[in-house]
VMD Tcl script that draws the C-alpha trace (Angstrom):
set ca {
  {-66.33 -7.25 48.17}
  {-65.82 -11.05 48.40}
  {-68.89 -13.17 47.40}
  {-67.33 -16.46 48.49}
  {-65.30 -18.16 51.10}
  {-67.51 -17.45 54.20}
  {-69.10 -20.71 54.67}
  {-67.86 -23.05 57.39}
  {-69.23 -26.44 56.56}
  {-67.77 -28.65 59.42}
  {-66.93 -28.05 62.87}
  {-63.48 -29.28 64.23}
  {-65.03 -32.41 65.62}
  {-66.75 -33.41 62.48}
  {-63.57 -32.44 60.33}
  {-61.30 -34.52 62.62}
  {-63.70 -37.47 62.59}
  {-63.86 -37.61 58.74}
  {-59.97 -37.21 58.77}
  {-59.28 -40.10 61.13}
  {-61.77 -42.44 59.16}
  {-59.91 -41.59 56.09}
  {-56.72 -42.61 57.53}
  {-58.26 -45.86 58.87}
  {-59.49 -46.74 55.43}
  {-56.24 -46.11 53.77}
  {-54.37 -47.94 56.44}
  {-56.64 -50.95 57.30}
  {-58.77 -51.53 54.16}
  {-56.30 -50.46 51.46}
  {-56.92 -50.38 47.74}
  {-56.84 -53.18 45.20}
  {-54.50 -52.44 42.22}
  {-54.38 -55.16 39.57}
  {-50.87 -54.43 38.44}
  {-47.83 -56.12 39.96}
  {-45.49 -53.35 38.58}
  {-47.60 -50.62 40.02}
  {-47.70 -52.28 43.39}
  {-43.98 -52.59 43.28}
  {-43.34 -48.98 42.79}
  {-45.92 -48.15 45.49}
  {-44.05 -50.57 47.82}
  {-40.78 -48.83 47.20}
  {-42.56 -45.62 48.20}
  {-43.58 -47.10 51.57}
  {-46.71 -48.71 50.81}
  {-47.69 -51.90 52.68}
  {-48.44 -54.41 49.68}
  {-50.15 -57.82 49.85}
  {-49.20 -59.35 46.28}
  {-51.45 -62.11 46.91}
  {-54.62 -59.91 47.29}
  {-53.20 -57.15 45.02}
  {-53.79 -54.59 47.69}
  {-51.73 -51.61 48.97}
  {-52.19 -49.75 52.29}
  {-50.40 -46.71 53.79}
  {-49.93 -45.80 57.27}
  {-51.50 -42.91 58.91}
  {-47.99 -41.40 59.39}
  {-47.28 -41.86 55.67}
  {-50.46 -40.10 54.58}
  {-50.04 -37.26 57.06}
  {-46.45 -36.66 55.70}
  {-47.67 -37.03 52.01}
  {-50.35 -34.20 52.53}
  {-47.79 -32.16 54.41}
  {-45.16 -32.49 51.68}
  {-47.62 -31.54 48.85}
  {-47.62 -28.15 47.16}
  {-50.42 -26.37 48.92}
  {-53.21 -24.64 46.93}
  {-53.62 -21.07 47.81}
  {-57.00 -20.99 49.41}
  {-56.69 -17.38 50.67}
  {-56.08 -15.85 47.14}
  {-58.46 -17.99 44.95}
  {-59.50 -16.32 41.80}
  {-63.14 -16.82 41.20}
  {-63.93 -19.07 38.34}
  {-67.05 -20.44 36.61}
  {-66.25 -22.99 34.13}
  {-68.80 -23.78 31.30}
  {-68.29 -27.26 29.62}
  {-70.22 -28.45 26.63}
  {-69.54 -32.27 26.61}
  {-70.82 -35.07 24.31}
  {-71.40 -38.75 25.42}
  {-72.84 -41.49 23.31}
  {-76.61 -41.16 24.29}
  {-79.41 -38.92 22.92}
  {-79.65 -35.61 21.12}
  {-82.86 -33.43 21.71}
  {-83.37 -32.00 18.27}
  {-84.37 -28.27 18.68}
  {-86.56 -28.18 15.59}
  {-88.80 -31.40 16.26}
  {-88.23 -31.59 20.03}
  {-87.61 -35.30 19.53}
  {-84.93 -37.51 21.10}
  {-82.59 -38.78 18.46}
  {-79.55 -41.01 18.44}
  {-76.51 -38.93 17.53}
  {-75.59 -38.54 13.98}
  {-72.48 -36.69 12.56}
  {-74.54 -33.72 11.59}
  {-76.13 -33.37 14.99}
  {-72.81 -33.56 16.77}
  {-71.45 -30.71 14.47}
  {-74.63 -28.71 15.25}
  {-74.05 -29.23 19.01}
  {-70.36 -28.29 18.79}
  {-71.28 -25.20 16.55}
  {-73.67 -23.89 19.12}
  {-70.84 -24.23 21.73}
  {-68.41 -22.52 19.54}
  {-70.55 -19.37 19.21}
  {-71.84 -19.02 22.75}
  {-69.89 -16.60 24.90}
  {-69.08 -18.76 27.77}
  {-68.81 -22.28 26.15}
  {-66.57 -21.34 23.11}
  {-63.67 -23.81 22.96}
  {-65.24 -26.10 25.46}
  {-67.10 -28.58 23.22}
  {-65.65 -31.99 23.95}
  {-66.44 -35.52 22.91}
  {-65.79 -37.41 25.96}
  {-66.59 -40.90 25.02}
  {-66.77 -42.99 21.77}
  {-69.91 -42.06 19.94}
  {-71.47 -44.81 17.62}
  {-72.23 -43.24 14.24}
  {-73.63 -44.57 10.98}
  {-70.83 -45.40 8.50}
  {-68.23 -45.74 11.21}
  {-67.49 -49.35 11.96}
  {-67.68 -50.30 15.63}
  {-63.97 -51.01 15.97}
  {-63.09 -47.67 14.79}
  {-65.73 -45.74 16.93}
  {-63.20 -44.68 19.79}
  {-60.43 -43.66 17.39}
  {-62.81 -41.74 15.13}
  {-64.15 -39.78 18.17}
  {-60.50 -38.82 18.94}
  {-60.06 -37.89 15.28}
  {-63.19 -35.76 15.29}
  {-62.30 -34.05 18.63}
  {-58.85 -33.22 17.22}
  {-60.45 -31.72 13.94}
  {-63.02 -29.66 15.83}
  {-61.27 -28.87 19.20}
  {-57.70 -29.37 18.51}
  {-57.16 -31.73 21.62}
  {-57.82 -35.38 22.57}
  {-60.39 -35.84 25.38}
  {-61.89 -39.35 25.12}
  {-62.24 -41.89 27.89}
  {-60.17 -45.02 27.63}
  {-60.95 -48.48 28.76}
  {-58.71 -50.80 26.54}
  {-54.83 -50.78 26.31}
  {-55.00 -51.63 22.67}
  {-56.10 -48.10 21.64}
  {-53.19 -46.36 23.48}
  {-50.44 -46.54 20.67}
  {-52.85 -45.18 18.02}
  {-53.90 -42.26 20.42}
  {-50.33 -41.47 21.25}
  {-49.54 -41.35 17.33}
  {-52.43 -38.99 17.02}
  {-51.23 -36.80 19.89}
  {-47.84 -36.77 18.22}
  {-49.05 -35.87 14.69}
  {-51.02 -32.98 15.92}
  {-48.35 -31.76 18.35}
  {-45.79 -31.86 15.50}
  {-47.94 -29.62 13.39}
  {-48.61 -27.15 16.36}
  {-45.06 -27.14 17.51}
  {-46.39 -28.45 20.99}
  {-45.53 -31.31 23.24}
  {-47.96 -34.34 22.91}
  {-48.75 -33.94 26.71}
  {-50.36 -30.74 26.19}
  {-52.93 -32.35 23.69}
  {-53.63 -35.35 25.82}
  {-54.87 -33.71 28.96}
  {-58.57 -34.98 28.42}
  {-57.64 -38.51 28.18}
  {-58.84 -40.46 31.24}
  {-59.65 -43.70 32.81}
  {-62.23 -44.39 35.61}
  {-62.38 -46.18 38.83}
  {-65.50 -48.17 38.62}
  {-65.58 -50.28 41.85}
  {-64.73 -48.70 45.15}
  {-61.11 -48.85 46.13}
  {-60.24 -50.89 42.99}
  {-57.95 -49.91 40.06}
  {-58.59 -52.53 37.42}
  {-56.11 -54.32 35.34}
  {-56.95 -52.59 32.11}
  {-56.94 -49.19 33.64}
  {-53.53 -49.77 35.34}
  {-51.96 -50.77 32.12}
  {-53.33 -47.60 30.45}
  {-51.87 -45.42 33.23}
  {-48.47 -47.28 33.03}
  {-48.37 -46.85 29.22}
  {-48.78 -43.08 29.41}
  {-46.57 -42.76 32.48}
  {-43.83 -44.44 30.67}
  {-43.95 -41.86 27.94}
  {-44.20 -38.80 30.29}
  {-47.83 -38.09 29.59}
  {-50.16 -37.48 32.50}
  {-53.79 -38.70 32.13}
  {-56.82 -38.38 34.39}
  {-58.06 -40.91 36.95}
  {-61.78 -40.46 37.49}
  {-63.33 -41.05 40.85}
  {-67.05 -41.14 41.07}
  {-68.86 -42.54 44.18}
  {-72.66 -43.28 44.78}
  {-73.90 -43.19 48.24}
  {-75.74 -46.29 48.74}
  {-74.01 -47.89 45.66}
  {-70.29 -47.79 45.60}
  {-70.16 -46.10 49.10}
  {-72.04 -46.28 52.32}
  {-75.67 -44.63 52.05}
  {-74.79 -42.15 54.85}
  {-73.08 -39.13 53.53}
  {-70.57 -39.16 56.35}
  {-69.36 -42.64 55.30}
  {-69.66 -41.73 51.45}
  {-67.51 -38.66 52.05}
  {-64.88 -40.58 54.05}
  {-64.57 -43.38 51.38}
  {-64.53 -40.88 48.46}
  {-61.75 -38.84 50.32}
  {-59.81 -42.04 50.90}
  {-60.06 -43.08 47.24}
  {-58.92 -39.65 46.25}
  {-55.81 -39.99 48.58}
  {-54.90 -43.19 46.83}
  {-55.28 -41.38 43.41}
  {-53.14 -38.67 44.42}
  {-50.36 -41.04 45.55}
  {-50.52 -42.81 42.35}
  {-50.15 -39.54 40.47}
  {-47.21 -38.53 42.56}
  {-45.47 -41.88 41.86}
  {-46.29 -42.21 38.23}
  {-46.69 -38.65 36.87}
  {-44.76 -36.72 39.55}
  {-47.69 -34.41 40.33}
  {-46.78 -32.64 43.53}
  {-50.15 -30.94 44.38}
  {-53.27 -32.45 45.67}
  {-56.56 -32.46 43.86}
  {-59.84 -33.59 45.50}
  {-62.87 -34.22 43.33}
  {-66.48 -33.59 44.41}
  {-68.10 -36.47 42.16}
  {-70.19 -38.00 44.82}
  {-73.92 -38.54 44.31}
  {-76.60 -40.55 46.14}
  {-78.16 -43.64 44.45}
  {-81.82 -43.36 44.45}
  {-83.08 -46.35 46.63}
  {-86.43 -46.48 44.92}
  {-85.17 -46.62 41.21}
  {-81.49 -47.21 41.43}
  {-81.02 -44.20 39.36}
  {-77.60 -42.30 39.83}
  {-78.89 -38.68 39.96}
  {-76.68 -35.75 39.46}
  {-78.92 -32.99 40.93}
  {-79.94 -34.07 44.48}
  {-79.35 -32.03 47.59}
  {-77.11 -34.73 48.90}
  {-74.71 -34.08 46.04}
  {-74.31 -30.56 47.07}
  {-74.11 -31.42 50.67}
  {-71.10 -33.78 50.05}
  {-69.48 -31.39 47.66}
  {-69.23 -28.67 50.28}
  {-68.05 -31.14 52.90}
  {-65.33 -32.38 50.47}
  {-64.30 -28.79 49.66}
  {-64.02 -28.05 53.28}
  {-61.69 -31.05 53.65}
  {-59.75 -29.93 50.51}
  {-59.16 -26.73 52.55}
  {-57.85 -28.50 55.58}
  {-55.52 -30.65 53.25}
  {-54.31 -27.60 51.25}
  {-55.86 -29.31 48.10}
  {-57.38 -27.98 45.03}
  {-61.17 -28.69 44.97}
  {-62.57 -29.90 41.62}
  {-66.46 -29.83 41.64}
  {-68.93 -31.92 39.73}
  {-71.57 -29.31 39.36}
  {-74.23 -27.89 37.15}
  {-76.27 -30.82 36.23}
  {-79.83 -31.75 36.07}
  {-82.01 -34.95 36.05}
  {-84.68 -33.31 33.98}
  {-85.36 -34.75 30.53}
  {-86.40 -31.47 28.89}
  {-85.54 -27.72 29.30}
  {-87.77 -26.13 31.69}
  {-88.27 -25.27 35.42}
  {-86.63 -28.62 36.88}
  {-83.56 -28.20 34.58}
  {-82.98 -24.38 35.38}
  {-83.43 -24.87 38.94}
  {-81.25 -27.87 39.33}
  {-78.36 -26.35 37.25}
  {-78.36 -23.35 39.41}
  {-78.97 -25.33 42.73}
  {-76.13 -27.66 42.03}
  {-73.60 -24.84 41.15}
  {-74.13 -22.24 43.94}
  {-73.12 -23.96 47.09}
  {-69.45 -24.78 45.86}
  {-69.22 -21.15 44.39}
  {-70.16 -19.90 47.92}
  {-67.62 -21.98 49.70}
  {-64.63 -21.79 47.39}
  {-65.44 -19.44 44.49}
  {-65.34 -22.13 41.85}
  {-67.98 -24.06 40.13}
  {-68.92 -25.39 36.65}
  {-71.97 -26.07 34.54}
  {-72.06 -28.98 32.07}
  {-74.02 -26.88 29.38}
  {-76.60 -28.76 27.31}
  {-76.73 -31.76 29.41}
  {-80.08 -33.24 30.57}
  {-81.16 -36.51 32.45}
  {-77.62 -36.66 34.34}
  {-75.65 -36.86 31.08}
  {-77.95 -38.96 28.91}
  {-79.56 -36.28 26.74}
  {-77.89 -33.26 25.07}
  {-79.87 -30.18 23.85}
  {-78.66 -27.01 22.17}
  {-81.61 -25.22 23.66}
  {-80.48 -26.23 27.18}
  {-76.90 -25.24 26.26}
  {-78.07 -21.67 25.42}
  {-80.02 -21.48 28.61}
  {-77.05 -22.63 30.65}
  {-74.86 -20.17 29.00}
  {-77.21 -17.53 30.59}
  {-76.73 -19.18 34.10}
  {-72.94 -19.13 33.59}
  {-73.17 -15.47 32.77}
  {-75.28 -14.71 35.88}
  {-72.84 -16.81 38.22}
  {-69.73 -14.96 36.67}
  {-71.29 -11.62 37.38}
  {-72.34 -12.64 40.95}
  {-68.91 -13.97 41.98}
  {-67.02 -10.98 41.03}
  {-68.87 -9.03 43.60}
  {-68.91 -5.27 43.52}
  {-66.47 -2.48 44.27}
  {-66.92 -0.18 47.33}
  {-65.08 3.19 47.06}
  {-66.03 6.74 47.29}
  {-67.11 6.93 43.80}
  {-69.45 3.73 44.02}
  {-70.81 4.87 47.33}
  {-72.09 7.97 45.46}
  {-72.62 10.14 48.60}
  {-72.23 13.29 46.54}
  {-74.84 12.27 43.99}
  {-77.21 11.12 46.84}
  {-76.88 14.60 48.41}
  {-77.23 16.32 45.28}
  {-80.43 14.60 44.31}
  {-81.73 14.66 47.87}
  {-85.17 13.23 49.15}
  {-87.85 12.51 46.69}
  {-85.55 12.54 43.63}
  {-84.52 9.87 41.11}
  {-81.20 8.88 39.68}
  {-82.09 7.78 36.17}
  {-80.82 10.88 34.34}
  {-77.68 11.49 36.31}
  {-74.24 11.35 34.83}
  {-73.27 8.92 37.67}
  {-75.80 6.41 36.23}
  {-74.77 6.99 32.72}
  {-71.15 6.43 33.63}
  {-71.56 3.29 35.75}
  {-74.77 1.43 34.52}
  {-73.20 -1.03 32.06}
  {-70.81 -2.25 34.67}
  {-72.98 -2.04 37.57}
  {-75.76 -4.11 36.07}
  {-75.95 -7.67 34.59}
  {-77.19 -7.81 30.86}
  {-79.34 -10.89 30.38}
  {-80.00 -12.27 26.76}
  {-82.52 -14.86 27.71}
  {-84.14 -13.87 31.04}
  {-87.30 -11.65 30.79}
  {-86.40 -7.87 31.31}
  {-89.88 -6.45 30.51}
  {-92.89 -5.81 32.51}
  {-96.06 -7.96 31.64}
  {-97.67 -5.45 29.10}
  {-94.53 -4.92 27.06}
  {-93.87 -8.64 27.12}
  {-97.29 -9.31 25.52}
  {-96.73 -6.73 22.96}
  {-93.34 -8.16 22.09}
  {-94.80 -11.71 21.40}
  {-95.08 -13.18 24.95}
  {-91.85 -15.33 24.16}
  {-90.53 -17.41 27.00}
  {-87.03 -18.41 27.65}
  {-87.09 -21.52 25.37}
  {-88.46 -19.45 22.55}
  {-85.66 -17.04 22.65}
  {-83.26 -19.79 23.01}
  {-84.58 -21.41 19.84}
  {-84.22 -18.12 17.94}
  {-80.60 -17.83 19.11}
  {-80.03 -21.44 17.90}
  {-81.42 -20.66 14.44}
  {-79.22 -17.64 14.25}
  {-76.09 -19.54 15.13}
  {-76.97 -22.14 12.42}
  {-76.71 -19.46 9.82}
  {-73.25 -18.32 10.96}
  {-70.01 -19.75 9.37}
  {-69.30 -23.45 10.01}
  {-66.80 -24.65 12.64}
  {-63.13 -23.89 11.60}
  {-60.89 -27.04 11.39}
  {-58.25 -27.16 14.12}
  {-55.80 -29.38 12.24}
  {-54.43 -29.07 8.66}
  {-55.51 -31.42 5.77}
  {-52.15 -33.12 5.81}
  {-52.44 -33.86 9.70}
  {-56.00 -34.95 9.14}
  {-54.79 -37.43 6.44}
  {-52.22 -38.72 9.15}
  {-55.02 -39.18 11.67}
  {-57.14 -41.02 9.29}
  {-54.33 -43.36 8.37}
  {-53.50 -44.13 11.78}
  {-57.25 -45.27 12.20}
  {-56.84 -47.43 8.96}
  {-53.63 -48.96 10.18}
  {-55.16 -49.75 13.54}
  {-58.54 -50.93 12.68}
  {-58.56 -51.54 8.91}
  {-61.41 -48.98 8.63}
  {-61.07 -46.56 5.61}
  {-62.81 -43.33 6.49}
  {-63.18 -40.16 4.61}
  {-62.29 -36.66 5.91}
  {-65.25 -35.12 7.72}
  {-66.79 -31.93 6.36}
  {-67.67 -29.45 8.97}
  {-70.41 -27.95 6.98}
  {-73.58 -27.88 8.82}
  {-76.49 -28.94 6.38}
}
mol new
graphics top color blue
foreach p $ca { graphics top sphere $p radius 0.5 }
foreach p [lrange $ca 0 end-1] q [lrange $ca 1 end] { graphics top cylinder $p $q radius 0.2 }
display resetview
């Protein structure tokens, strides 16, 4: 039984209208790229470049041929996948013991990563995505320290970059860790990325960073996030078209500078709230656009990358649970893939171990759902039905004993008692049980270091040589 792929989001007319608008944007509007060297390479590929305006455009025939010549994503044989991330950005930590919002400290980062390490679906997914200001770490060393901490706790580098001056040090760090592990630096640099901030514009600094890593054979990410009403038209149709056009430009850049042969289309498109100017991650418009973008990805033979599993709620509760599930299911239904950013609240401003534990349960349920169930003579159980007959029950049959563990989802947080037994057990709600799990995890062994002491000293020496900051090795002991 297949639990996904049955949704047809757009009819042929709608699909073609979007596609033709994408072609017009790429051909007539173009993209600003503030790098003469990049523009020259794109011109050699067939781009129509205006060096005075620093813009590049591509004809409809070029785009059609580019799409046709790309390696196609196998939509017919998608393996269902629910990803659970556990990212950290430099904002607020919701302390489980005090229920207070706090600025990040080193010990709270380690607590958050420790929870991610011990949960079934977030293990190995704890990432420090941006430089986090911490007491005792000079401002000029924050970004490199975040990379160092990510290497020590996760073994890879995953921070965003916005300044070319950090690239040599990060490259050195990747090389140092790669040498210890016997790997290529590219395998440790997959999380390094830049962002397109303004619509259809790659800034000078971001272009330099892309060129730096491309010259060294390392591919980095190029983020594309659009806001309907802000950096894209307020109408979802227009926002989807602009977002797709920008993704086409990104794919062309990746073909030229990283030799990437496949297409990837992102779903990071949200509305901008016209009353508050908030950029929410959990509105219906976000999912509507994600479904449309995935439909277009199918047309182009591209791999869909969702931006799902978020909430705008400020604390764990009904709003956060509803929105996490609501923003995950549509993409799961259309292409069998989705993700939840476990532990995040208020878009990505607040990080809560309690929410991470609750999200881990949602991921578990979604993974169980998307696998479907097997239909065969044994599972149809006709012989058992005939044997029990009318007015019987199946609780004590051998068939039930043989199949019940695989046939039923096993929740760890969600209630599985009737009211009376729930009262007798202490009347605990989901957040109560999550707090118990959090406290249990804090008693388990500390995070294992992912690099040796010798490599750790090299990383700290790179920070000292680059910034002048003398930092001591971080203990992973959670106090």
